[in-house]
C-alpha positions as CSV (number, residue, x, y, z in Angstrom):
1,Q,-31.1,-8.2,-14.2
2,E,-28.5,-8.2,-11.2
3,L,-27.9,-10.8,-8.8
4,L,-26.9,-9.8,-5.2
5,Y,-25.0,-12.2,-3.3
6,R,-24.0,-11.9,0.3
7,L,-20.7,-13.3,1.6
8,R,-21.0,-15.1,5.0
9,N,-18.2,-15.1,7.5
10,A,-16.9,-11.9,5.9
11,G,-19.2,-9.2,6.8
12,K,-21.6,-8.0,4.2
13,Q,-20.5,-7.6,0.7
14,I,-22.4,-6.8,-2.5
15,I,-21.2,-8.4,-5.7
16,E,-22.5,-7.4,-8.9
17,I,-23.0,-10.5,-11.3
18,P,-23.0,-8.7,-15.1
19,P,-26.2,-9.8,-16.9
20,T,-25.8,-11.6,-20.4
21,G,-25.8,-9.4,-23.5
22,P,-23.3,-7.3,-25.4
23,F,-19.5,-7.2,-24.2
24,K,-19.2,-3.8,-22.7
25,V,-17.2,-1.9,-20.0
26,M,-18.5,-2.2,-16.4
27,D,-16.3,0.1,-14.3
28,I,-13.1,2.1,-14.8
29,K,-11.1,3.0,-11.5
30,A,-7.9,4.1,-10.1
31,V,-6.2,1.7,-7.6
32,R,-3.7,2.9,-5.1
33,E,-1.2,0.0,-3.8
34,A,2.5,-0.5,-3.8
35,Q,2.1,0.0,-7.5
36,Q,-0.6,2.3,-9.0
37,Y,-2.7,1.2,-11.9
38,I,-6.1,1.7,-13.4
39,E,-8.5,-1.2,-13.4
40,I,-11.1,-1.7,-16.3
41,S,-13.8,-4.3,-15.7
42,F,-15.9,-5.7,-18.4
43,T,-19.0,-8.0,-18.6
44,D,-17.0,-10.8,-19.9
45,P,-13.4,-12.2,-19.7
46,V,-11.0,-10.6,-22.0
47,K,-8.9,-12.4,-24.5
48,K,-5.4,-12.6,-23.5
49,G,-2.7,-11.9,-26.2
50,Q,-4.2,-9.2,-27.9
51,D,-2.6,-5.9,-28.6
52,L,-4.2,-3.3,-26.6
53,N,-1.9,-0.5,-27.6
54,G,-4.3,2.4,-29.2
55,L,-7.3,0.6,-27.8
56,I,-6.7,1.9,-24.1
57,R,-5.4,5.4,-24.1
58,L,-4.9,8.3,-21.6
59,G,-6.5,11.2,-23.2
60,N,-4.3,12.3,-26.1
61,D,-1.0,10.8,-24.3
62,D,0.4,8.3,-27.0
63,R,3.2,7.1,-24.5
64,K,3.1,3.1,-24.2
65,L,1.2,1.8,-21.3
66,R,1.5,-1.8,-19.9
67,F,-1.4,-4.1,-19.8
68,V,-2.3,-7.2,-17.6
69,I,-5.3,-8.9,-18.4
70,D,-6.9,-11.0,-15.5
71,G,-10.3,-12.5,-16.2
72,N,-12.7,-9.8,-16.9
73,T,-10.3,-7.1,-15.9
74,I,-7.5,-5.2,-17.6
75,R,-5.0,-3.6,-15.2
76,V,-3.3,-0.5,-17.0
77,Y,0.2,0.6,-15.8
78,R,2.5,3.3,-16.7
79,T,6.4,3.8,-16.1
80,A,5.8,7.5,-15.1
81,Q,3.9,8.3,-12.0
82,W,0.2,8.7,-12.6
83,P,-1.2,12.4,-12.3
84,K,-4.0,13.0,-9.8
85,E,-6.5,13.2,-12.6
86,V,-6.5,11.3,-15.9
87,T,-8.9,10.5,-18.6
88,M,-9.0,7.1,-19.8
89,N,-10.4,6.0,-23.1
90,V,-11.4,2.6,-24.1
91,E,-11.8,1.9,-27.8
92,I,-14.0,-0.5,-29.7
93,G,-11.8,-3.6,-30.8
94,I,-11.0,-5.0,-27.5
95,Q,-12.2,-8.9,-27.7
96,N,-13.6,-11.1,-25.1
97,V,-12.6,-14.8,-25.1
98,L,-15.3,-15.6,-27.7
99,G,-13.8,-13.1,-30.0
100,E,-16.7,-10.6,-29.8
101,R,-15.5,-7.0,-29.9
102,L,-16.5,-4.3,-27.5
103,S,-19.7,-2.8,-28.6
104,T,-19.4,0.8,-27.4
105,K,-16.4,2.9,-26.6
106,E,-15.9,4.4,-23.0
107,S,-14.4,7.4,-21.7
108,K,-14.1,8.3,-18.1
109,V,-12.2,10.7,-15.8
110,V,-10.3,9.0,-13.1
111,T,-9.0,10.4,-10.0
112,F,-6.0,9.2,-7.9
113,E,-6.7,10.0,-4.3
114,D,-3.9,10.7,-2.1
115,M,-2.5,7.7,-0.1
116,K,-3.1,8.2,3.6
117,P,0.2,8.3,5.7
118,K,1.5,5.0,6.9
119,V,4.6,3.7,8.5
120,K,5.5,-0.2,8.8
121,F,8.5,-2.2,9.8
122,V,9.9,-4.5,6.9
123,G,9.8,-8.1,7.9
124,K,9.9,-9.4,11.5
125,R,9.8,-6.9,14.3
126,V,12.6,-8.4,16.3
127,I,15.8,-6.7,17.1
128,L,18.9,-8.7,18.0
129,P,21.6,-6.3,19.1
130,T,24.7,-8.0,17.6
131,S,26.4,-5.1,15.7
132,S,27.6,-1.8,16.4
133,N,26.0,-0.7,13.2
134,L,22.5,-1.7,13.4
135,T,20.0,-0.5,10.9
136,I,16.3,-1.5,10.8
137,P,14.3,-1.2,7.5
138,I,11.2,0.7,7.7
139,E,8.9,1.9,4.9
140,T,6.7,5.0,4.8
141,V,4.2,6.6,2.6
142,N,3.5,10.5,2.6
143,L,5.4,11.1,5.8
144,K,8.3,13.7,6.4
145,T,9.0,12.8,10.0
146,V,8.5,9.5,11.9
147,I,8.7,9.2,15.9
148,V,10.7,6.2,17.2
149,E,10.1,5.1,20.8
150,A,12.2,2.2,22.3
151,T,11.2,0.4,25.3
152,K,13.8,-2.0,27.1
153,V,12.8,-5.1,28.7
154,Y,15.4,-6.0,31.2
155,E,17.0,-9.3,31.6
156,K,15.7,-10.0,35.1
157,N,11.9,-9.0,33.9
158,M,11.9,-11.2,30.9
159,P,10.3,-14.3,32.9
160,Q,7.5,-11.8,34.1
161,F,7.2,-10.5,30.4
162,F,6.6,-13.9,28.9
163,Q,4.0,-14.6,31.5
164,V,1.7,-12.6,29.4
165,N,3.2,-12.1,26.0
166,D,4.9,-13.8,23.1
167,L,8.1,-12.1,21.8
168,E,6.3,-9.4,20.0
169,G,3.6,-8.9,22.7
170,D,3.0,-5.6,24.4
171,Q,1.0,-6.5,27.5
172,E,1.9,-4.7,30.8
173,L,5.2,-3.4,29.6
174,R,5.4,-0.7,32.2
175,R,5.7,-3.7,34.8
176,V,8.8,-5.2,33.1
177,G,10.6,-2.3,31.2
178,R,10.6,1.5,30.6
179,M,11.0,3.9,27.8
180,V,14.8,4.7,27.1
181,W,14.8,6.3,23.8
182,K,12.5,8.5,21.9
183,K,13.7,10.2,18.6
184,A,11.9,12.1,15.8
185,V,13.8,11.0,12.5
186,S,13.6,13.4,9.4
187,L,12.8,11.3,6.3
188,D,14.1,14.1,3.7
189,F,10.8,13.9,1.9
190,T,10.9,15.2,-1.7
191,P,7.6,15.7,-4.1
192,D,8.8,12.8,-6.0
193,K,8.3,10.4,-3.1
194,K,4.6,11.5,-2.9
195,N,2.0,8.6,-2.9
196,R,4.9,6.1,-3.0
197,W,6.1,3.5,-0.5
198,I,9.7,4.7,0.5
199,R,12.2,2.3,2.2
200,Y,14.5,3.8,4.8
201,G,17.3,2.3,7.1
202,L,16.6,3.4,10.8
203,D,20.0,3.8,12.5
204,V,19.5,2.6,16.2
205,T,23.1,2.4,16.8
206,P,22.9,5.0,19.6
207,L,20.3,3.3,21.4
208,I,22.4,0.0,21.5
209,Q,25.5,1.9,22.5
210,N,23.9,3.9,25.3
211,H,21.9,1.0,26.9
212,P,24.2,-2.0,27.0
213,G,23.4,-5.3,29.0
214,G,20.8,-8.1,28.8
215,G,17.2,-7.9,27.8
216,F,15.7,-6.9,24.5
217,F,14.2,-3.6,23.1
218,R,10.9,-3.0,21.6
219,L,10.5,-0.2,19.0
220,R,7.5,1.6,18.3
221,L,6.8,3.9,15.3
222,S,4.3,6.7,15.2
223,F,3.7,10.2,13.7
224,G,1.4,13.2,14.4
225,P,-0.6,15.8,12.4
226,N,2.7,17.8,11.7
227,H,4.6,15.0,10.3
228,I,2.3,14.0,7.3
229,V,2.0,15.0,3.6
230,Y,-1.7,14.8,3.2
231,P,-4.4,17.1,2.7
232,C,-6.3,17.5,6.2
233,P,-8.9,20.3,6.0
234,D,-9.4,21.7,9.6
């Protein structure tokens, strides 16, 4: 039987508690994070240290995979980029912590969905213009262009700004500053960059040179439908 458990203070979540019985596979799914992998869930914790080569395979592909055992899950990594669709085979022979072997083999077609386009700053989002060659690191996924906007908060208006904001705040910016720079930056996207977080250096030297003086700049990153590499029907 399944036991349903609701987590309070974190919305509603249903967690399946595996029943007692034979050691078997519960689920096989693709996970897209900074590093993509396939996650295989079992009914029992998996024995660490066992050789999983040949017991977990991608179709007829004999290239070596890398495995990470974590409780009742095995994460499967590969050095090459994952294709959009793969067949994952899990063979009899994998052991749980009690030494029991997998009772039945499993095979499932797993699909890696395209990652949604995103852009983000790397580290703290604070600019200190102390150099003539200032580069701000950003990371993007499935983007070929990013729009950069800079708002300058002038030195004389900084007390007003800090009445309603901390240093990274964005409240009532029109009252204390104005947009002084907007630029579409090409990211030189190539097919090998698809579905991967890619780091770029954003050159803001022209911004600093053309708008000297006290105060500070607040950067905003955005993109539109024409800037993405993502299937969007209609």
